C-alpha positions as CSV (number, residue, x, y, z in Angstrom):
1,M,63.1,40.6,-16.3
2,R,61.5,37.7,-14.7
3,I,59.6,38.6,-11.4
4,Q,60.0,36.2,-8.5
5,L,57.7,35.3,-5.5
6,S,60.9,36.3,-3.2
7,D,61.0,39.8,-4.8
8,H,60.4,43.3,-2.9
9,F,57.2,44.4,-4.5
10,T,56.6,48.2,-5.5
11,Y,53.1,49.3,-6.9
12,K,54.7,48.8,-10.5
13,R,55.9,45.4,-9.7
14,L,52.9,44.1,-8.1
15,L,50.8,45.3,-11.2
16,R,53.2,44.0,-13.7
17,F,52.9,40.4,-11.8
18,V,49.2,40.4,-11.6
19,Y,48.0,41.9,-14.6
20,P,48.3,38.5,-16.6
21,S,45.6,37.1,-13.8
22,I,43.6,40.2,-13.9
23,L,43.3,39.6,-18.0
24,M,42.8,36.0,-17.6
25,M,39.7,36.4,-15.2
26,I,38.6,38.9,-17.7
27,F,38.9,36.6,-20.4
28,T,37.3,33.8,-18.6
29,S,34.3,35.9,-17.7
30,I,33.9,37.3,-21.4
31,Y,33.6,34.1,-23.0
32,G,31.1,33.3,-20.6
33,V,29.4,36.2,-21.6
34,V,29.8,35.8,-25.2
35,D,27.5,32.7,-24.9
36,G,24.6,34.6,-23.3
37,L,25.3,37.5,-25.7
38,F,24.8,35.3,-28.9
39,V,21.7,33.1,-27.4
40,S,20.0,36.2,-26.4
41,N,20.4,37.8,-29.5
42,F,20.0,34.9,-32.1
43,A,18.0,32.4,-29.8
44,G,15.7,34.6,-28.1
45,K,15.2,35.6,-24.3
46,I,13.5,32.2,-23.7
47,P,16.8,30.2,-24.4
48,F,18.7,32.8,-22.8
49,A,16.9,32.7,-19.4
50,A,17.2,28.8,-19.7
51,V,20.9,29.3,-19.8
52,N,21.0,31.7,-17.0
53,L,18.9,29.3,-14.9
54,V,21.1,26.3,-15.0
55,M,24.5,28.3,-15.2
56,P,24.5,27.8,-11.2
57,V,24.5,24.3,-11.6
58,L,27.5,24.2,-13.8
59,T,29.3,26.8,-11.5
60,I,28.5,24.8,-8.4
61,M,30.3,21.6,-9.9
62,S,33.6,23.6,-10.9
63,T,33.8,24.9,-7.3
64,L,36.3,21.9,-6.5
65,G,38.6,23.5,-8.8
66,F,38.2,26.7,-7.0
67,M,39.0,24.9,-3.8
68,I,41.9,23.2,-5.1
69,G,43.2,25.6,-6.9
70,T,43.3,28.4,-4.1
71,G,43.9,26.4,-1.1
72,G,46.3,24.0,-2.8
73,S,48.1,27.2,-4.2
74,A,48.5,28.5,-0.7
75,V,50.1,25.0,0.3
76,V,52.5,24.9,-2.2
77,G,53.6,28.6,-1.9
78,I,54.3,28.4,1.9
79,T,56.1,25.3,0.9
80,L,58.2,26.9,-1.8
81,G,58.9,29.8,0.6
82,E,60.2,27.2,3.2
83,R,62.7,26.2,0.1
84,D,61.4,22.7,-0.2
85,R,60.8,22.7,-4.0
86,D,60.5,18.7,-4.2
87,R,57.8,18.9,-1.4
88,A,56.0,21.5,-3.2
89,N,55.8,19.5,-6.5
90,R,54.5,16.2,-4.7
91,Y,51.8,18.3,-3.1
92,F,50.8,20.3,-6.5
93,S,50.7,17.0,-8.4
94,M,48.6,15.3,-5.7
95,F,46.1,18.2,-6.0
96,I,45.7,17.9,-9.9
97,Y,45.4,14.2,-9.9
98,T,42.7,14.3,-7.3
99,L,40.9,16.9,-9.2
100,I,40.8,14.6,-12.2
101,G,39.1,11.9,-10.6
102,V,36.8,14.0,-8.7
103,G,35.8,15.7,-11.8
104,I,35.0,12.5,-13.6
105,I,32.8,11.2,-10.7
106,V,30.9,14.6,-10.2
107,T,30.0,14.6,-14.1
108,V,28.6,11.3,-14.0
109,I,26.4,11.6,-11.0
110,C,25.1,14.9,-12.5
111,E,24.4,13.6,-15.8
112,L,22.2,10.9,-14.0
113,L,20.3,13.4,-12.2
114,L,20.0,16.3,-14.6
115,T,16.4,16.2,-15.6
116,R,15.2,16.1,-11.8
117,L,17.7,18.9,-11.3
118,V,16.2,21.0,-13.9
119,S,12.7,20.6,-12.5
120,L,13.8,21.6,-9.1
121,L,15.4,24.8,-10.4
122,G,11.9,25.8,-11.3
123,A,12.1,25.7,-15.3
124,D,8.7,25.8,-17.0
125,T,7.8,23.9,-20.0
126,A,9.1,26.4,-22.3
127,M,12.6,26.6,-20.8
128,A,13.2,22.8,-19.7
129,P,14.5,21.6,-22.9
130,Y,16.7,24.2,-23.5
131,C,18.1,23.5,-19.9
132,V,18.6,20.1,-20.6
133,L,20.1,20.4,-23.7
134,Y,22.9,22.9,-22.6
135,C,23.8,20.9,-19.6
136,R,24.0,17.8,-21.1
137,I,26.5,19.0,-23.6
138,T,28.6,21.5,-21.3
139,M,29.0,18.4,-18.6
140,I,31.4,16.8,-21.0
141,S,34.0,19.3,-20.2
142,I,33.4,19.7,-16.3
143,P,36.6,17.8,-15.3
144,M,38.7,20.2,-17.6
145,F,36.8,23.2,-16.6
146,M,37.8,22.2,-12.7
147,L,41.4,22.0,-14.0
148,Q,41.2,25.2,-15.7
149,V,40.2,27.1,-12.8
150,A,42.8,25.5,-10.5
151,F,45.6,26.2,-13.0
152,Q,44.9,29.8,-13.1
153,T,46.2,30.2,-9.4
154,F,49.0,27.6,-10.0
155,F,50.2,29.6,-12.8
156,N,51.1,32.5,-10.6
157,T,52.3,30.2,-7.9
158,A,54.8,28.6,-10.7
159,E,55.8,32.1,-11.4
160,K,54.3,32.1,-14.9
161,P,51.1,34.1,-14.8
162,K,51.8,35.2,-18.5
163,L,51.7,31.7,-19.4
164,G,48.5,31.3,-17.8
165,L,47.0,34.3,-19.8
166,F,48.2,33.1,-23.0
167,I,46.4,29.9,-22.3
168,T,43.0,31.5,-21.2
169,V,43.2,34.0,-24.2
170,A,43.5,31.0,-26.4
171,A,40.5,29.2,-24.7
172,G,38.6,32.3,-24.7
173,L,39.0,33.0,-28.6
174,T,38.0,29.5,-29.1
175,N,34.9,30.1,-27.5
176,M,34.1,33.4,-29.1
177,V,34.9,32.3,-32.6
178,L,32.9,29.2,-32.2
179,D,29.8,31.1,-30.6
180,G,29.8,33.2,-33.8
181,I,29.9,30.3,-36.2
182,L,27.6,27.9,-34.6
183,V,25.3,30.2,-32.8
184,G,25.5,33.2,-35.4
185,I,25.8,31.8,-38.6
186,F,24.6,28.1,-38.3
187,H,21.8,28.9,-35.7
188,W,22.4,26.1,-33.3
189,G,21.2,27.9,-30.3
190,V,21.9,26.8,-26.9
191,A,23.4,23.5,-28.2
192,G,26.0,25.6,-30.5
193,A,26.9,27.9,-27.4
194,A,27.5,24.7,-25.2
195,V,29.7,22.9,-27.8
196,A,31.8,26.2,-28.1
197,T,32.2,26.0,-24.3
198,V,33.4,22.6,-24.4
199,C,35.9,23.1,-26.6
200,S,37.3,26.2,-24.9
201,E,37.4,24.5,-21.6
202,F,39.3,21.5,-23.0
203,I,41.9,23.8,-24.3
204,G,42.0,25.6,-21.0
205,G,42.5,22.8,-18.9
206,G,44.2,20.4,-21.1
207,I,47.2,22.5,-22.4
208,P,48.2,23.4,-18.9
209,L,48.0,19.8,-18.0
210,I,50.6,18.8,-20.9
211,Y,52.7,21.6,-19.7
212,F,53.0,20.8,-16.2
213,S,53.6,17.0,-17.2
214,R,56.7,17.8,-19.2
215,K,60.0,19.3,-18.2
216,N,59.8,23.1,-17.8
217,D,61.2,26.3,-16.4
218,S,58.5,27.1,-13.9
219,L,58.8,26.3,-10.1
220,L,56.1,23.5,-10.5
221,R,56.0,20.0,-12.5
222,L,53.9,17.1,-12.2
223,V,55.6,14.2,-10.7
224,P,54.4,10.7,-9.4
225,A,52.6,11.5,-6.2
226,R,50.3,9.5,-3.7
227,I,47.4,10.8,-1.5
228,E,48.6,12.5,1.6
229,W,45.1,13.0,3.5
230,K,46.4,15.4,5.8
231,I,47.7,17.8,3.2
232,L,44.9,17.5,1.0
233,G,42.3,17.8,3.9
234,R,44.3,21.1,4.9
235,A,44.3,22.5,1.3
236,C,40.6,21.5,0.8
237,F,39.9,23.4,4.3
238,N,42.2,26.1,3.5
239,G,40.5,26.8,0.0
240,S,37.0,26.1,1.2
241,S,35.8,29.7,1.5
242,E,36.5,30.2,-2.3
243,M,34.6,26.9,-2.9
244,M,31.7,28.4,-0.4
245,S,32.0,31.9,-2.2
246,S,31.4,29.9,-5.5
247,I,28.6,27.6,-4.3
248,S,26.9,30.3,-2.5
249,G,27.0,32.5,-5.3
250,S,25.3,29.8,-7.3
251,L,23.0,29.2,-4.6
252,V,21.9,32.8,-4.2
253,T,21.5,33.2,-8.1
254,V,19.0,30.3,-7.8
255,L,17.1,32.2,-5.1
256,Y,17.2,35.2,-7.3
257,N,15.8,33.8,-9.9
258,Y,13.2,32.2,-8.1
259,Q,12.2,35.8,-6.7
260,L,12.3,37.3,-10.1
261,M,10.0,34.6,-11.7
262,R,7.5,35.8,-8.9
263,F,7.9,39.5,-9.3
264,A,8.7,39.8,-13.0
265,G,8.6,36.4,-14.7
266,S,10.8,35.5,-17.4
267,D,11.9,38.9,-18.3
268,G,13.0,39.3,-14.6
269,V,15.5,36.3,-14.9
270,A,16.6,37.5,-18.3
271,A,17.3,41.2,-17.0
272,Y,19.5,39.5,-14.0
273,G,21.3,37.0,-16.5
274,A,22.2,40.0,-18.6
275,I,23.4,42.1,-15.2
276,M,25.2,39.2,-13.9
277,Y,27.1,38.5,-17.1
278,V,28.6,42.0,-17.1
279,M,29.4,42.1,-13.5
280,F,31.6,39.0,-13.8
281,I,33.7,40.9,-16.1
282,F,34.0,43.8,-13.6
283,L,34.4,41.7,-10.7
284,A,36.9,39.6,-12.7
285,I,39.4,42.4,-12.2
286,F,39.1,42.2,-8.2
287,L,39.3,38.3,-8.6
288,G,42.3,38.5,-10.9
289,F,44.1,41.0,-8.6
290,T,43.4,38.5,-5.8
291,F,44.2,35.5,-7.5
292,G,47.5,37.1,-8.6
293,S,48.7,38.5,-5.3
294,A,47.8,35.7,-2.9
295,P,50.8,33.3,-3.7
296,I,53.2,36.1,-2.8
297,M,51.6,36.7,0.4
298,S,51.9,33.0,1.1
299,Y,55.7,32.8,0.1
300,H,56.5,35.6,2.4
301,Y,54.5,34.4,5.4
302,G,56.2,31.1,4.8
303,A,59.7,32.9,4.8
304,G,58.6,34.8,7.7
305,N,59.2,38.2,5.8
306,K,56.9,40.3,8.0
307,D,57.8,43.6,6.4
308,E,57.1,42.6,3.0
309,M,54.0,41.4,4.2
310,K,53.0,44.8,5.5
311,N,54.3,46.3,2.3
312,L,52.1,44.1,0.3
313,L,48.6,44.8,1.9
314,R,49.4,48.6,2.0
315,I,49.9,48.5,-1.6
316,A,47.1,46.0,-2.3
317,V,44.4,48.3,-0.2
318,R,45.4,51.6,-2.2
319,I,45.0,49.8,-5.6
320,L,41.9,48.3,-4.8
321,S,40.7,51.7,-3.8
322,V,41.6,53.0,-7.0
323,F,40.0,50.1,-8.9
324,A,36.7,50.6,-6.6
325,V,36.0,54.3,-7.7
326,A,37.1,53.5,-11.4
327,M,34.8,50.4,-12.0
328,L,31.7,52.3,-10.2
329,S,32.3,55.1,-12.7
330,L,32.8,52.8,-15.7
331,G,29.8,50.8,-14.8
332,E,27.5,54.0,-14.5
333,I,28.7,55.3,-17.6
334,S,28.6,52.2,-19.7
335,S,25.4,50.9,-18.5
336,G,23.2,52.1,-21.2
337,L,25.4,50.6,-23.9
338,V,26.1,47.3,-22.3
339,T,22.5,46.9,-21.5
340,R,21.4,47.4,-25.1
341,F,23.8,44.9,-26.3
342,F,22.2,42.0,-24.3
343,V,18.2,42.9,-24.5
344,G,18.0,46.1,-26.9
345,Y,15.6,44.2,-29.0
346,D,13.0,44.4,-26.1
347,A,12.2,47.8,-25.0
348,E,10.6,47.0,-21.8
349,L,13.1,44.3,-20.9
350,Y,15.7,47.2,-21.7
351,R,14.4,49.4,-19.3
352,M,14.4,47.0,-16.6
353,T,17.7,45.8,-16.9
354,L,19.2,49.4,-17.3
355,H,17.6,50.6,-13.9
356,A,18.9,47.4,-12.1
357,F,22.4,47.6,-13.5
358,R,23.0,51.3,-12.4
359,I,21.9,50.1,-8.8
360,Y,24.1,47.0,-8.8
361,S,27.2,49.2,-10.2
362,L,27.3,50.5,-6.3
363,V,28.5,47.0,-5.2
364,F,32.0,47.9,-6.7
365,L,32.6,50.2,-4.0
366,V,33.2,47.5,-1.3
367,S,33.0,44.2,-3.2
368,G,36.7,44.3,-4.0
369,F,38.0,44.6,-0.4
370,N,35.7,41.7,0.6
371,I,37.0,39.6,-2.0
372,Y,40.7,40.6,-1.1
373,A,40.0,39.9,2.7
374,S,38.8,36.3,2.5
375,S,41.7,35.6,0.1
376,L,44.1,37.0,2.6
377,F,43.5,34.8,5.1
378,T,43.4,31.8,2.5
379,S,47.0,32.7,1.7
380,L,47.9,32.8,5.4
381,G,46.6,29.3,5.9
382,D,43.7,30.4,7.9
383,G,40.9,28.8,6.2
384,L,38.5,29.2,9.3
385,V,38.5,33.1,9.0
386,S,38.3,32.9,5.4
387,A,35.4,30.3,5.0
388,I,33.4,32.6,7.9
389,L,34.2,36.0,5.6
390,S,33.2,34.1,2.5
391,F,30.3,32.6,3.9
392,I,28.7,35.4,5.6
393,R,29.2,37.4,2.5
394,T,28.2,35.1,-0.3
395,L,25.3,33.4,1.5
396,V,24.0,34.8,4.7
397,F,23.8,38.3,4.0
398,Q,22.7,37.7,0.5
399,V,19.8,35.2,1.6
400,I,18.9,37.6,4.3
401,C,18.6,40.4,2.1
402,I,16.9,38.7,-1.0
403,L,14.1,37.4,1.1
404,L,13.5,40.4,3.3
405,L,13.9,43.4,1.1
406,P,11.1,42.0,-1.9
407,V,8.8,41.9,1.1
408,L,9.5,45.6,2.0
409,F,10.2,47.1,-1.5
410,G,8.8,44.5,-3.9
411,L,10.8,44.1,-7.3
412,E,13.0,47.3,-6.2
413,G,13.9,45.4,-3.2
414,I,15.8,42.5,-5.2
415,W,17.7,45.1,-7.2
416,W,19.1,46.6,-4.0
417,A,19.9,43.1,-2.1
418,S,23.4,42.5,-3.4
419,V,24.5,46.3,-2.3
420,A,23.3,45.9,1.0
421,A,24.7,42.5,1.7
422,E,28.1,43.9,0.3
423,L,28.1,46.8,2.6
424,M,27.4,44.5,5.7
425,A,30.0,42.0,4.5
426,F,32.4,44.9,4.3
427,A,32.1,45.8,8.3
428,V,32.9,42.1,9.0
429,S,35.8,42.0,6.9
430,A,37.2,44.9,8.2
431,Y,36.6,43.7,11.7
432,F,38.7,40.3,11.2
433,V,41.5,42.2,9.3
434,I,42.1,44.6,11.8
435,G,41.6,41.9,14.6
436,K,44.0,39.5,13.3
437,R,46.6,42.3,12.6
438,K,48.9,41.1,15.6
439,K,48.7,37.5,15.0
440,Y,50.0,37.6,11.5
441,Q,51.7,41.0,11.4
442,Y,50.7,42.3,8.0
443,M,49.8,45.6,9.7
């Protein structure tokens, strides 16, 4: 039986609705991890470090997809809650058309500035050619990657989370198979990994574009639309926290890489890259739950169903608590195995990565709550609070910790920086969620 946004949600119903989003985010993370896994084991640690060095640039370019996807879905979800489906479709179409145009412009600009950008990232003479090669190829599909990211949220708003999961799995399998063939068998190195990524992103962004362009049984469809600047601005502002989170995370990664090059050289960058690949998979569970449940909150906020909003928040907090404990335990137990997959060929690098991974696993205790808190305010149309929470969590506290702790504790301070930053962000998130309870009546 199809679950609708207007339903009353129990634990079972909410998990049934969000599990496709969770699996979708896990698969999105996994096929990024596969690139690193094949490059590290078949091309070596220098190409692996090079891919990790430029990955933040590609992530930053895709952030418009996060912004329009999350901010736009909140606008569309609230409009659907107000029972105006035609207007919701116009807004949805405007967001997608805008994203396509901007994606093309961003790609062209970044292609022209790529060589200078790689130099600014601090790539040495050994890493630079790999950085440029990987970026040149993967930038071809940046507009499609933006669409893929945006559609992940819009599929939930359209009450089609399972279809979104199916398309993401298809894209992920494409990437994995091509990585195995191009990198593992043909030994194309970073070029093979880049080609695999491009093909998968054309599937992930192109198939939803075709689906929503045709008549379908979801709540949304692409229709003729013009730019409504006020609505577009509201969506962008509302989703700016998710964009800021992605941009900040990428900038912080650049800073981490810079500090690690100072304290541990290319081995430090390779170790951090391996950890981040695995962390993406774990954090994808929190992100999938958040993205999957946000349209429900938006709908009931638009419909004025305060009791259901309270019910949703109560259930979400309890589910996130279980996830946090389970993921911390899994991270600690599996640390040796997953580290060996990436860097088991180098004993010293393996020891460094394993030690750092066990420390990083502590972030799972609070990171899910921080992610959900920011998304909660996005779903309610409060872009300002959402942006504040995202900004201080992903940039301010991270920068403070990554600059200060290494001065006090050396390399060990770098590994503990994320844990300290997440704990500080948790305190601020709790302050805002409790402080805004009377205004939005979700508690």
